C-alpha positions as CSV (number, residue, x, y, z in Angstrom):
1,M,92.9,135.2,104.3
2,N,92.4,137.5,101.5
3,E,90.0,135.4,99.8
4,S,90.4,137.3,96.4
5,K,94.1,136.2,96.4
6,I,93.6,132.5,95.6
7,P,91.1,130.4,94.0
8,P,88.3,129.5,96.3
9,E,88.8,125.9,95.9
10,V,92.4,126.1,97.1
11,K,90.8,127.6,100.2
12,I,89.0,124.4,101.4
13,F,92.6,123.0,101.5
14,F,94.7,125.8,102.6
15,P,94.9,125.3,106.8
16,F,96.0,128.7,107.6
17,P,94.0,132.1,108.1
18,K,96.9,134.1,106.6
19,L,98.7,133.8,103.4
20,R,102.6,134.4,103.9
21,A,104.4,136.8,100.9
22,G,104.6,135.1,97.9
23,Q,102.7,132.1,98.7
24,D,99.3,133.9,96.6
25,L,101.8,133.8,93.3
26,V,102.9,130.1,93.9
27,I,99.1,128.8,94.6
28,N,97.8,130.6,91.7
29,N,100.6,129.5,89.2
30,I,100.3,126.0,90.1
31,F,96.4,126.0,90.1
32,S,96.3,127.1,86.8
33,G,99.4,125.5,85.5
34,L,98.4,122.0,86.3
35,K,95.0,122.6,85.1
36,E,96.6,123.2,81.5
37,E,99.0,119.9,82.5
38,K,102.1,122.2,82.6
39,H,105.2,121.6,84.8
40,V,106.1,123.9,87.4
41,V,109.6,124.8,89.2
42,I,109.6,126.8,92.2
43,S,112.7,128.3,94.0
44,A,111.7,128.8,97.7
45,P,113.9,129.4,100.9
46,N,113.1,127.3,104.1
47,G,110.5,129.2,105.9
48,F,108.4,129.9,102.8
49,G,105.9,126.8,103.6
50,K,106.4,125.2,100.2
51,T,105.0,121.9,101.1
52,I,101.6,123.4,102.6
53,T,101.4,125.4,99.8
54,V,102.1,123.3,97.1
55,L,99.7,120.4,98.5
56,S,97.1,122.9,99.2
57,S,97.3,124.3,95.5
58,V,97.4,120.7,93.7
59,L,94.8,118.7,96.0
60,P,91.9,120.7,94.3
61,I,93.1,119.7,91.2
62,L,93.1,116.2,92.1
63,K,89.5,115.9,93.5
64,E,88.0,117.8,90.7
65,N,89.4,115.8,87.7
66,E,87.8,112.4,86.7
67,N,90.6,110.5,85.7
68,N,91.5,109.4,89.1
69,L,94.7,111.5,89.6
70,R,97.3,110.5,92.3
71,I,100.2,112.7,93.8
72,I,103.4,110.9,94.2
73,Y,105.3,113.2,96.3
74,L,109.2,112.2,96.2
75,C,111.6,113.0,99.1
76,R,115.4,112.4,99.5
77,T,114.9,111.3,103.1
78,H,112.5,109.7,105.7
79,V,112.6,113.1,107.7
80,Q,111.4,115.2,104.8
81,S,108.8,112.3,104.2
82,Q,107.5,112.8,107.7
83,H,107.3,116.2,107.1
84,V,104.9,116.0,104.0
85,I,102.9,113.6,105.8
86,R,102.5,115.8,109.0
87,E,101.8,118.7,106.6
88,L,98.9,116.8,104.9
89,D,97.3,115.9,108.3
90,T,97.0,119.4,108.9
91,V,95.2,119.6,106.0
92,I,93.1,116.7,106.6
93,N,92.4,118.4,110.2
94,H,91.3,121.8,108.4
95,I,88.7,120.1,106.1
96,N,87.3,117.9,108.7
97,R,86.8,121.1,111.1
98,S,85.6,123.2,108.3
99,G,82.9,120.6,107.9
100,Y,83.8,119.8,104.3
101,E,82.7,116.5,103.3
102,L,85.9,115.2,101.6
103,N,87.7,112.0,101.8
104,L,91.2,112.7,101.7
105,G,94.1,110.3,102.8
106,G,97.8,109.6,102.1
107,I,100.7,107.5,103.5
108,S,104.5,107.7,103.0
109,L,106.4,104.7,102.2
110,R,110.2,103.6,103.2
111,G,113.2,101.9,101.1
112,R,111.8,98.8,100.0
113,S,114.1,96.5,102.5
114,S,112.8,99.2,105.3
115,M,109.0,97.9,104.8
116,C,110.2,94.4,105.8
117,F,110.5,92.4,109.0
118,H,112.1,88.8,107.6
119,P,115.2,88.8,109.5
120,Q,117.0,87.3,106.1
121,I,116.1,90.7,104.1
122,L,116.9,92.7,106.9
123,Q,120.3,91.2,106.9
124,Y,121.2,90.6,103.4
125,A,119.5,93.1,101.3
126,Q,122.0,95.8,100.2
127,D,119.5,97.4,97.7
128,P,115.8,97.8,96.8
129,V,116.3,95.3,93.6
130,N,118.1,93.0,96.1
131,A,115.0,93.1,98.2
132,Q,112.5,92.9,96.2
133,L,113.8,89.8,94.1
134,M,114.2,88.2,98.0
135,C,111.0,88.9,98.8
136,S,109.5,87.3,95.8
137,E,111.5,84.1,96.0
138,L,110.8,83.9,99.9
139,R,107.2,84.2,99.5
140,K,107.1,81.6,96.7
141,M,108.9,79.2,98.8
142,N,106.3,80.1,101.6
143,R,109.3,80.8,104.1
144,C,107.7,84.3,105.1
145,S,105.3,84.0,108.2
146,Y,104.3,87.9,107.8
147,D,103.3,87.2,104.4
148,L,101.4,83.7,105.3
149,N,99.6,86.0,108.2
150,L,97.9,87.8,105.8
151,K,95.9,84.7,104.2
152,E,95.6,83.1,107.8
153,Y,93.8,86.1,109.0
154,P,91.7,88.0,106.5
155,K,89.4,89.6,109.0
156,Q,91.8,91.4,111.0
157,L,93.9,92.5,107.6
158,E,90.1,93.7,106.6
159,K,89.7,95.7,109.6
160,L,92.9,97.6,109.5
161,L,92.7,98.1,105.7
162,H,89.4,99.7,106.4
163,E,90.6,102.2,109.1
164,L,93.8,103.0,107.5
165,P,92.9,105.4,104.5
166,S,91.0,107.7,106.9
167,H,93.9,109.7,107.6
168,A,97.5,110.5,106.6
169,I,99.6,107.7,107.5
170,D,103.6,107.6,108.0
171,A,105.6,104.6,107.4
172,T,106.7,104.7,111.1
173,E,103.1,104.4,112.2
174,L,102.5,101.8,109.4
175,L,105.2,99.9,110.6
176,E,104.1,99.8,114.2
177,I,100.9,98.8,113.4
178,C,102.0,95.7,111.1
179,R,104.5,94.6,113.6
180,N,101.7,94.5,116.5
181,Q,99.8,92.1,114.0
182,E,102.7,90.4,112.6
183,F,101.5,91.5,109.0
184,C,104.0,92.2,106.4
185,P,104.0,95.9,106.0
186,Y,105.1,96.1,102.1
187,Q,102.3,93.8,101.3
188,V,99.6,95.7,103.5
189,S,101.1,99.1,101.9
190,K,100.4,97.5,98.7
191,F,96.7,96.8,99.9
192,V,96.3,100.6,101.3
193,L,97.9,102.6,98.1
194,Y,94.9,101.7,96.1
195,G,92.7,104.0,98.3
196,M,95.4,106.9,98.9
197,D,95.3,110.4,97.0
198,V,98.7,111.2,98.4
199,I,101.8,109.0,97.9
200,V,105.2,109.9,99.7
201,G,108.0,107.8,99.0
202,S,111.8,108.3,98.2
203,Y,113.3,109.4,94.7
204,Q,113.9,105.5,93.4
205,W,110.2,104.7,93.8
206,L,109.8,106.5,90.1
207,L,113.4,107.4,88.9
208,S,114.3,103.9,89.0
209,P,112.7,102.3,85.9
210,Y,113.0,98.5,87.6
211,I,111.2,99.9,90.7
212,R,109.0,102.2,89.1
213,E,107.4,99.2,87.2
214,F,106.3,97.6,90.3
215,F,105.3,100.7,91.9
216,L,102.9,101.9,89.4
217,E,101.7,98.5,89.2
218,N,100.8,98.3,93.0
219,I,99.4,101.7,93.2
220,G,97.3,100.8,89.8
221,T,97.7,104.1,88.5
222,P,99.0,104.8,85.0
223,L,101.9,107.7,84.7
224,N,99.8,110.1,82.6
225,N,97.4,110.1,85.8
226,V,100.3,110.8,88.3
227,I,101.1,114.7,89.3
228,L,104.8,114.4,90.7
229,I,106.1,116.4,93.2
230,L,109.8,116.8,93.5
231,D,111.0,117.9,97.1
232,E,114.6,119.3,97.4
233,A,114.6,119.0,93.4
234,H,118.4,120.3,93.4
235,N,119.2,116.5,94.2
236,V,117.3,115.0,91.2
237,P,119.7,115.2,88.4
238,E,122.5,114.1,90.3
239,V,120.3,111.3,91.7
240,A,119.4,110.4,88.1
241,R,122.7,110.1,87.1
242,E,123.6,107.5,90.2
243,I,120.5,105.3,89.3
244,S,121.8,105.2,85.3
245,S,125.3,104.7,86.3
246,D,127.1,101.3,87.2
247,Q,130.5,99.7,88.3
248,I,132.3,96.7,89.4
249,T,135.0,96.7,91.9
250,Y,138.4,94.3,92.0
251,F,136.8,92.4,95.2
252,S,133.7,92.0,93.3
253,V,135.3,90.1,90.2
254,Q,137.1,88.3,93.0
255,Q,133.9,87.3,94.5
256,M,132.3,86.1,91.1
257,I,135.5,83.8,90.7
258,R,135.0,82.3,94.3
259,E,131.1,81.8,93.0
260,A,132.3,80.0,89.6
261,E,134.6,77.9,91.9
262,A,131.7,76.2,93.9
263,L,129.8,75.9,90.8
264,D,132.7,74.5,88.9
265,L,132.5,76.6,86.2
266,Q,136.1,76.7,84.7
267,P,135.2,79.0,81.5
268,I,133.9,81.5,83.9
269,I,136.8,81.3,86.4
270,D,139.1,81.8,83.5
271,F,136.9,84.9,82.3
272,G,137.5,86.2,86.0
273,I,141.5,85.8,86.1
274,N,141.7,87.6,82.6
275,L,139.6,90.5,83.9
276,L,141.5,90.8,87.0
277,E,144.6,91.0,85.0
278,I,143.4,93.8,82.9
279,M,142.3,95.6,86.0
280,D,145.7,95.0,87.5
281,D,147.4,96.6,84.3
282,L,145.1,99.6,84.3
283,Q,145.7,100.2,87.8
284,E,149.5,100.8,87.3
285,K,148.7,103.3,84.7
286,I,146.6,105.6,86.9
287,T,146.4,108.0,90.1
288,D,143.1,108.8,89.9
289,E,140.6,107.6,86.7
290,I,141.3,107.4,83.4
291,P,138.6,107.1,80.2
292,I,138.9,103.9,78.8
293,S,137.3,102.7,75.3
294,P,134.3,100.8,75.7
295,Q,134.6,98.9,72.4
296,F,138.0,97.8,72.8
297,T,137.7,97.0,76.7
298,L,134.9,94.4,75.4
299,K,137.3,93.1,72.9
300,K,140.2,92.7,75.6
301,V,137.5,91.4,78.4
302,F,135.7,89.0,76.3
303,P,138.3,87.5,73.9
304,N,137.0,84.5,71.3
305,L,133.6,85.0,73.2
306,D,129.7,85.3,72.2
307,I,129.9,88.4,74.5
308,Q,125.9,88.7,74.5
309,S,125.4,85.0,75.1
310,F,128.4,84.9,77.8
311,I,126.9,87.7,79.8
312,R,123.3,85.9,79.7
313,Q,125.2,83.0,81.0
314,L,126.5,85.2,84.1
315,I,123.3,86.4,84.7
316,Q,121.3,83.1,84.8
317,L,124.1,81.5,86.7
318,G,123.8,84.7,88.8
319,E,120.1,83.9,89.6
320,K,120.7,80.3,90.4
321,W,123.1,81.3,92.5
322,R,120.4,83.4,94.7
323,K,118.1,80.9,94.5
324,L,120.4,78.4,96.2
325,K,121.5,80.6,98.9
326,L,118.1,81.6,99.9
327,T,117.3,77.9,100.4
328,E,120.2,77.7,102.4
329,G,118.9,80.7,104.4
330,R,122.3,82.3,103.8
331,N,123.3,85.9,102.0
332,P,121.8,85.4,98.5
333,R,123.7,88.1,97.0
334,S,125.6,86.9,93.8
335,F,128.4,88.6,91.9
336,L,127.8,86.5,89.0
337,Y,124.6,88.4,88.5
338,S,126.1,91.9,89.3
339,V,129.2,91.4,87.3
340,G,127.0,90.0,84.6
341,T,124.5,93.0,84.7
342,F,127.2,95.3,84.9
343,W,128.7,94.1,81.5
344,L,125.2,94.1,79.9
345,N,124.6,97.8,80.6
346,W,128.3,98.3,78.8
347,F,127.4,96.4,75.9
348,L,124.3,97.7,75.7
349,N,125.4,101.4,76.0
350,Q,128.8,101.3,74.5
351,N,128.1,103.4,71.4
352,S,126.0,106.0,73.6
353,K,127.7,109.3,74.0
354,S,125.8,110.1,76.9
355,Y,127.6,107.6,78.8
356,F,131.6,107.4,80.1
357,F,133.6,104.7,80.2
358,C,136.3,104.9,83.1
359,A,138.9,102.8,85.3
360,S,139.3,104.5,88.5
361,N,141.1,104.0,91.9
362,F,139.6,104.1,95.5
363,F,140.6,103.3,99.0
364,T,138.2,100.3,100.4
365,R,137.0,100.6,104.0
366,T,139.9,99.1,105.2
367,G,142.1,102.0,103.7
368,N,143.7,99.8,101.0
369,E,144.0,101.2,97.4
370,S,141.9,99.5,95.0
371,I,140.4,99.8,91.2
372,K,136.9,99.8,89.8
373,L,135.6,99.9,86.3
374,E,132.5,102.5,86.1
375,I,129.9,103.2,83.2
376,V,129.0,107.2,84.3
377,S,125.8,108.7,83.1
378,L,126.5,112.3,81.8
379,D,122.7,112.8,81.3
380,P,119.9,112.7,84.0
381,K,117.5,113.0,80.9
382,D,118.2,109.7,80.2
383,I,116.0,108.8,83.1
384,L,114.2,111.7,83.4
385,L,112.8,112.3,80.0
386,P,110.6,109.2,80.4
387,L,109.3,110.1,83.2
388,I,108.6,114.0,83.1
389,G,107.2,113.2,79.5
390,Q,104.2,110.9,80.7
391,V,103.1,112.4,84.0
392,Y,100.2,114.4,83.9
393,S,102.2,117.4,85.5
394,S,105.2,117.8,87.8
395,I,106.3,120.3,90.5
396,S,110.1,120.7,91.4
397,M,111.0,122.8,94.2
398,S,113.9,123.5,96.2
399,G,115.5,126.5,98.1
400,T,118.9,125.9,96.3
401,I,117.6,125.4,92.6
402,E,118.9,128.5,90.9
403,P,119.4,129.4,88.5
404,I,116.0,127.8,87.6
405,H,116.4,127.7,84.1
406,Y,119.8,125.6,84.0
407,Y,117.6,123.1,86.3
408,S,114.6,123.0,83.7
409,D,117.3,122.3,80.6
410,I,119.5,119.7,82.6
411,I,116.2,117.7,83.2
412,G,114.3,118.0,80.1
413,L,111.0,120.3,81.1
414,P,109.3,121.7,78.2
415,E,109.4,125.6,77.5
416,T,106.0,125.7,78.6
417,S,107.1,125.1,82.2
418,I,106.2,127.8,84.7
419,E,109.4,128.7,86.7
420,L,109.0,130.9,89.9
421,S,111.5,132.5,92.1
422,I,110.2,133.8,95.3
423,P,112.1,136.3,97.4
424,S,113.3,135.5,101.0
425,P,110.7,136.0,103.7
426,F,113.4,136.3,106.4
427,P,113.9,139.7,108.1
428,K,116.4,141.6,106.9
429,E,117.8,142.1,110.4
430,N,118.0,138.4,110.7
431,I,120.5,137.7,108.3
432,L,124.1,138.8,108.0
433,V,125.9,137.5,105.3
434,L,129.5,138.5,104.7
435,T,132.6,138.0,102.3
436,M,136.2,138.8,102.7
437,K,138.9,139.8,99.9
438,N,142.0,138.2,99.4
439,L,140.9,134.8,101.0
440,S,140.7,131.6,98.3
441,T,141.2,128.0,98.5
442,K,141.9,127.6,94.9
443,G,144.6,125.6,94.2
444,S,147.5,128.0,93.7
445,S,146.3,129.4,97.0
446,R,146.8,126.7,99.1
447,N,149.9,127.2,101.1
448,S,150.5,127.4,104.8
449,E,150.4,131.1,104.7
450,M,146.5,131.5,103.4
451,Y,145.6,128.3,105.8
452,K,146.9,130.4,108.7
453,K,145.0,133.6,107.5
454,Y,142.1,131.4,107.1
455,I,142.3,130.2,111.0
456,L,142.8,133.6,112.0
457,R,139.5,134.6,110.7
458,C,137.7,131.5,111.6
459,R,138.9,132.7,115.6
460,E,137.8,135.9,115.2
461,A,134.3,134.5,114.0
462,V,134.3,132.1,116.6
463,D,134.8,134.5,119.3
464,A,132.1,137.0,118.3
465,I,129.2,134.3,117.4
466,P,127.1,134.2,120.9
467,K,126.7,130.5,120.5
468,N,127.2,127.3,118.3
469,V,129.1,127.9,115.2
470,G,129.5,125.5,112.2
471,I,132.8,125.6,109.9
472,F,132.7,123.8,106.7
473,T,135.3,123.6,104.4
474,A,135.4,123.3,100.6
475,S,137.0,119.7,100.6
476,Y,138.7,117.4,102.8
477,D,141.9,118.6,101.4
478,V,141.5,121.9,102.7
479,L,140.1,120.4,106.0
480,N,143.3,118.8,106.4
481,G,145.3,121.5,105.3
482,L,143.6,123.6,108.0
483,I,144.4,120.8,110.7
484,K,147.8,120.3,109.7
485,N,148.2,124.3,110.3
486,G,146.5,124.5,113.9
487,I,143.0,125.0,113.3
488,L,142.0,122.4,115.9
489,K,144.4,123.8,118.3
490,E,143.3,127.5,117.8
491,L,139.5,126.8,118.2
492,K,140.2,124.5,121.3
493,S,141.8,127.7,123.0
494,T,138.3,129.2,122.8
495,E,135.6,128.8,125.4
496,K,133.2,126.7,122.9
497,K,133.6,122.9,122.5
498,V,135.1,121.6,119.2
499,F,133.4,118.8,117.5
500,Y,135.4,117.3,114.1
501,E,133.4,115.5,111.6
502,Q,135.3,112.3,110.5
503,P,134.7,110.8,107.6
504,N,135.1,107.0,108.9
505,R,132.5,107.5,111.7
506,S,129.5,105.4,111.3
507,S,125.9,107.2,111.2
508,N,125.4,105.9,115.0
509,Q,128.6,107.6,116.0
510,N,128.1,111.0,113.9
511,D,124.7,111.4,115.4
512,L,125.8,110.9,118.9
513,M,128.8,114.0,118.2
514,I,125.6,115.8,116.7
515,A,123.5,115.6,119.8
516,K,126.6,116.9,121.9
517,Y,127.2,119.5,119.9
518,K,123.3,120.9,120.0
519,R,123.6,120.4,123.8
520,S,126.5,122.5,124.0
521,A,124.4,125.6,122.9
522,S,122.6,125.6,126.3
523,K,126.4,126.4,127.5
524,K,129.3,128.4,126.5
525,G,128.4,127.0,122.9
526,G,130.3,124.7,120.5
527,V,132.4,124.6,117.2
528,L,131.3,121.8,114.4
529,L,133.8,121.4,112.1
530,G,133.4,119.5,108.9
531,V,133.1,119.8,105.0
532,C,130.5,121.1,102.8
533,S,128.6,118.1,100.9
534,G,129.2,116.1,104.2
535,R,126.2,114.7,106.1
536,N,126.0,117.7,108.6
537,A,126.5,120.4,105.9
538,E,123.4,119.1,104.3
539,G,121.6,116.4,106.1
540,E,120.9,118.4,109.7
541,D,118.9,121.4,110.5
542,F,120.3,123.6,113.3
543,P,117.7,126.0,114.2
544,G,117.9,129.0,116.8
545,D,121.1,128.7,119.1
546,L,121.7,125.4,117.5
547,M,124.0,127.2,115.4
548,N,124.3,130.9,115.4
549,G,126.7,131.3,112.4
550,V,128.2,129.2,109.9
551,I,131.2,129.9,108.0
552,L,132.3,128.6,104.4
553,C,136.1,128.2,103.9
554,G,136.3,128.1,100.3
555,V,134.1,127.3,97.3
556,P,133.6,123.6,97.1
557,F,134.1,122.8,93.5
558,A,134.9,119.0,92.7
559,K,138.5,118.1,91.7
560,P,138.4,118.6,87.7
561,T,138.7,114.7,87.0
562,A,138.2,113.1,83.8
563,R,134.3,112.5,84.3
564,I,133.9,116.2,84.9
565,K,135.8,117.0,81.6
566,A,133.6,114.2,80.0
567,I,130.0,116.2,81.1
568,I,131.7,119.3,80.2
569,D,132.8,118.1,76.5
570,Y,129.0,116.2,76.6
571,Y,127.5,119.6,76.6
572,G,129.5,120.9,73.6
573,G,132.4,122.0,75.6
574,S,130.8,125.5,76.4
575,Q,130.3,127.5,79.4
576,R,127.2,125.9,80.0
577,G,128.6,122.6,80.5
578,K,131.0,124.1,82.7
579,D,128.2,125.4,84.8
580,Y,126.5,122.0,84.6
581,A,129.6,120.0,85.7
582,Y,131.2,122.3,87.6
583,N,129.9,125.2,89.0
584,M,126.1,124.4,89.7
585,P,127.3,121.5,91.9
586,A,129.5,123.2,94.0
587,F,127.5,126.3,94.6
588,R,124.6,124.1,95.5
589,R,126.7,122.2,98.2
590,A,127.6,125.8,99.3
591,N,124.1,127.5,99.5
592,Q,123.3,124.0,101.4
593,A,125.7,124.4,103.8
594,A,125.2,128.3,104.6
595,G,121.7,127.4,105.0
596,R,122.0,125.4,108.2
597,P,121.3,128.3,110.8
598,I,118.6,129.6,108.8
599,R,115.6,126.9,109.1
600,T,112.5,129.3,110.0
601,L,111.3,133.0,109.7
602,T,112.2,133.4,113.6
603,D,115.9,132.4,113.1
604,K,118.9,134.7,113.3
605,G,122.0,133.7,111.9
606,A,125.8,135.2,110.5
607,I,126.9,133.5,107.3
608,I,130.5,134.0,106.7
609,L,131.8,133.1,103.2
610,L,135.3,133.2,103.5
611,D,136.4,133.3,99.5
612,Y,136.5,136.3,97.1
613,R,135.0,134.2,94.6
614,Y,131.5,134.4,95.8
615,N,131.3,138.3,95.5
616,L,132.6,138.0,92.0
617,P,129.4,138.7,89.6
618,F,130.0,135.3,87.5
619,Y,129.9,133.4,90.5
620,K,127.2,135.3,92.2
621,K,124.5,134.3,90.3
622,F,124.6,130.4,91.5
623,L,124.2,131.7,95.1
624,T,120.4,131.3,96.3
625,P,118.8,135.0,95.8
626,W,118.3,135.1,100.0
627,L,122.4,135.1,100.2
628,R,123.8,136.7,97.1
629,N,121.4,139.6,98.1
630,R,122.8,140.6,101.4
631,I,126.4,140.1,100.5
632,I,128.5,142.5,102.4
633,S,132.5,142.5,101.2
634,L,135.0,143.2,104.1
635,P,138.8,143.8,103.6
636,D,141.0,141.3,104.8
637,E,141.8,143.2,107.9
638,T,142.2,142.2,111.6
639,G,139.3,142.9,113.8
640,V,136.9,143.8,110.8
641,L,134.8,140.4,110.6
642,A,134.5,140.3,114.4
643,K,133.2,143.8,114.7
644,E,130.6,143.4,111.9
645,I,129.2,140.2,113.7
646,R,129.2,141.8,116.9
647,K,127.2,144.8,116.0
648,F,124.9,142.1,114.1
649,W,124.1,140.2,117.3
650,K,123.7,143.3,119.5
């Protein structure tokens, strides 16, 4: 390692003898930036080594600071959390081998209901908040044996707590230890948290104001002593909006009425019947979604009622219902409570410009059309500013966060924040990026002639790519258009086996399909047909021959719904609003799907962007740099695509 390139304090923690290109730039900016309590945003592709680079840069700041700083590292998935713990363990092993006398520990946490063995919570808790409430009530009633064991066997607990903080602990390891001891993993994790330097968890732990309060209390650290790391940070704005949003469905109102009938609450039954009639009237007027006046709706829903008093009554009765069901050993979910909290949110935010109120149609799991009322958050800063403004410092990183200044603006980072865009470390000869003229899935082009042209180009590419291929369409509408025009028949006529992603498949069914698809790489190859933003276009990695090439059919723009227009209007109806609401989310989905074959520095893959808009200067800025800097535009002529792909794979 060239010691002059990075601070000596960082060298203690950085576990590898050599730096990859750009790692010194990131290390120096993080190290100096955090000393000044600045925020840092990093755009770097997979294979760069973001996790190990960031940890090595932050840990020396943590250890030399006298204010007991903690690193809270937030991820989207369990797999990402496990990766962070493995990288932290690499750092700890390096420190131990080097003879440095440093105590360093870390732990990853699962979602609240996943950190529990109690059968009632496992069966009925549908969200972290509900799990927290159920846990609290069960412990008060002394009805959790795992919690009681902590008090009954204090010596075993003390021994366990003494051994755990000496290394990086993954949630899976902690769960297994606690299962063997028959201890509550959630309570054990609370004890362990006090001694940990690095805590890894899901976004919900800090982004949800309700969960944040409990979490910070459990770790005994105020926000101003937290160094916050946001992994795959391109997800953060949307997650923040989801947390701030709320909804009730026709079914939830029906269930609320049933609870009211069981408790003989006639005024609430009448309230529910009136609400269902309002929803019936709205459903006749909409095909997708329509904006509705929050104030006018409140008057219709709560005629001649003291709104705040009635809402409080709903919530209190819901709490009573939950305790009753817990006592009976049944599902403690309360629709009185959820409907009450929904209308409380509606009432409190009725005059806020950063919320959009609408009625929308949707299809239930059984395929029936229904209606829901929604409070839609338009601005992620409502959730993020109180968090970002209080932490000691933050680091946001992702391979698909471009343009960086848009991300910084939309989550509310100060102008003093450091923004870094790292060039691609991938060898040029390992990546081929092609786009074609005259192809597009924009609405006016979606006809049988265009779909058949897409099918021909997909067939060309599938034949030319040696092993596994992924085909991801802009939407299910586009996928259905391709299927209607014969893409499945065309693909099945190749030597590769076809795997078709279907939205109604369970996670287990999808996992089995993906396992078969990956195994086909050892034979003649397979074709995975799915959708951008689907679980396989974002949640799976396909290194090596598991995906030699990926084809994107169209640009995955969202439908221009009323809520999209509301976001655009919220940002003044400007191009900035269109970019935030429409362009950035579409190209984030495209960037994610395009990156499936390229996960490590040794991977080789062909990326085929079948839509002329990918090569337009206006849209190219939304592509991640390692894609946009490699694009080769081809004419829409038979054989040209296959020729370029075969040349690449020679």
